VOBA-1610 file (N, C-alpha, C; in pm, whole numbers, padded with zeros to 5 digits, always signed):
BEGIN
Met+01992-04852-03250Met+02034-04724-03304Met+01939-04616-03256Ser+01992-04506-03214Ser+01911-04393-03170Ser+01935-04275-03262Val+01825-04217-03310Val+01835-04101-03397Val+01768-03984-03326Asp+01840-03876-03313Asp+01785-03758-03247Asp+01752-03653-03352Ile+01624-03629-03371Ile+01577-03531-03468Ile+01499-03425-03391Ser+01536-03301-03409Ser+01466-03192-03343Ser+01341-03159-03423Leu+01230-03223-03388Leu+01106-03207-03463Leu+01054-03064-03458Asn+01083-02993-03352Asn+01037-02854-03340Asn+01097-02763-03446Glu+01210-02804-03501Glu+01277-02723-03602Glu+01232-02755-03744Leu+01154-02860-03760Leu+01106-02899-03893Leu+00975-02829-03926Thr+00957-02796-04053Thr+00828-02744-04097Thr+00731-02860-04109Thr+00605-02827-04120Thr+00504-02933-04138Thr+00532-03011-04265Ala+00569-02943-04371Ala+00600-03012-04497Ala+00717-03108-04480Glu+00819-03066-04405Glu+00934-03154-04380Glu+00893-03275-04296Lys+00806-03253-04198Lys+00758-03364-04116Lys+00680-03464-04200Leu+00594-03413-04289Leu+00518-03501-04378Leu+00611-03580-04469Glu+00714-03515-04522Glu+00811-03583-04607Glu+00884-03692-04529Leu+00920-03663-04405Leu+00987-03761-04320Leu+00896-03881-04296Met+00769-03854-04264Met+00674-03964-04243Met+00659-04049-04368Glu+00652-03982-04483Glu+00637-04055-04608Glu+00758-04145-04635Arg+00876-04092-04611Arg+00996-04172-04633Arg+01004-04290-04536Leu+00963-04268-04411Leu+00959-04378-04315Leu+00860-04485-04358Trp+00742-04441-04404Trp+00641-04538-04445Trp+00687-04619-04566Val+00752-04554-04661Val+00805-04626-04777Val+00901-04735-04730Asp+00987-04701-04638Asp+01082-04799-04587Asp+01012-04912-04512Leu+00919-04876-04423Leu+00846-04979-04347Leu+00764-05070-04438Ser+00708-05015-04542Ser+00619-05094-04629Ser+00693-05193-04717Arg+00823-05188-04717Arg+00901-05287-04794Arg+00884-05427-04736Gln+00852-05435-04607Gln+00829-05565-04543Gln+00702-05554-04459Pro+00586-05555-04526Pro+00460-05534-04454Pro+00432-05637-04345Gln+00488-05755-04358Gln+00467-05857-04255Gln+00527-05816-04121Asp+00619-05721-04123Asp+00682-05674-03999Asp+00604-05559-03933Val+00497-05514-03999Val+00418-05402-03947Val+00273-05451-03929Pro+00245-05516-03817Pro+00110-05571-03798Pro+00006-05459-03781Ser-00112-05484-03834Ser-00223-05389-03818Ser-00299-05420-03690Pro-00332-05317-03614Pro-00413-05341-03494Pro-00556-05377-03532Ala-00627-05441-03443Ala-00764-05488-03471Ala-00856-05374-03513Trp-00838-05254-03457Trp-00929-05145-03489Trp-00920-05104-03636His-00811-05136-03704His-00802-05107-03847His-00910-05182-03924Gly-00934-05307-03886Gly-01038-05386-03951Gly-01175-05325-03930Val-01199-05274-03811Val-01327-05210-03780Val-01346-05087-03869Val-01242-05004-03879Val-01249-04883-03961Val-01272-04918-04108Leu-01202-05020-04156Leu-01220-05062-04296Leu-01364-05109-04321Asp-01419-05184-04229Asp-01558-05228-04243Asp-01654-05109-04248Glu-01631-05010-04162Glu-01715-04890-04161Glu-01704-04815-04294Arg-01585-04807-04346Arg-01565-04735-04472Arg-01625-04811-04590Arg-01613-04943-04589Arg-01679-05022-04695Arg-01829-04998-04694Glu-01886-04994-04575Glu-02029-04970-04562Glu-02066-04831-04613Ala-01984-04732-04583Ala-02009-04596-04631Ala-02005-04591-04784Val-01912-04664-04845Val-01904-04671-04991Val-02028-04740-05046Arg-02065-04851-04985Arg-02182-04925-05030Arg-02308-04839-05028Gln-02319-04754-04925Gln-02436-04669-04911Gln-02424-04537-04986Gly-02311-04515-05054Gly-02292-04393-05131Gly-02270-04269-05046Arg-02222-04286-04924Arg-02200-04174-04833Arg-02058-04120-04838Thr-01978-04162-04933Thr-01839-04117-04938Thr-01794-04101-05083Thr-01689-04023-05102Thr-01630-04004-05234Thr-01480-04031-05225Phe-01416-04038-05339Phe-01274-04070-05344Phe-01197-03960-05416Val-01070-03947-05379Val-00976-03860-05449Val-00849-03939-05473Ala-00783-03911-05582Ala-00655-03978-05610Ala-00554-03941-05502Trp-00462-04033-05473Trp-00363-04010-05368Trp-00283-03882-05394Glu-00239-03858-05517Glu-00159-03740-05546Glu-00236-03612-05515Glu-00365-03611-05545Glu-00447-03493-05514Glu-00458-03475-05362Ala-00483-03583-05290Ala-00494-03576-05144Ala-00361-03530-05083Arg-00253-03583-05131Arg-00120-03546-05082Arg-00095-03398-05108Gln-00127-03352-05228Gln-00106-03212-05261Gln-00191-03121-05173Arg-00314-03161-05145Arg-00399-03084-05055Arg-00335-03069-04917Leu-00279-03180-04867Leu-00212-03175-04738Leu-00090-03083-04741Leu-00011-03095-04846Leu+00107-03010-04857Leu+00069-02863-04870Asp-00035-02835-04947Asp-00081-02696-04963Asp-00132-02640-04831Arg-00200-02721-04755Arg-00259-02678-04628Arg-00152-02657-04521His-00049-02741-04522His+00049-02740-04413His+00191-02710-04460Gly+00208-02671-04582Gly+00342-02649-04636Gly+00395-02520-04593
//
């Protein structure tokens, strides 16, 4: 199946919404979406940053809203 979407005509907020909807669909069967090896490296680096107290966290809804506010 081929879907033709004119991305140039979408706003940033619409593009983010499209990505979110695609991810929700893809995540229904995570075994079909393999993670590349570099993901493990990044996760290890982030765990180390947390262990050393060099990072902070924000709730997903707050992070999402920040993105929408910045690019909406």
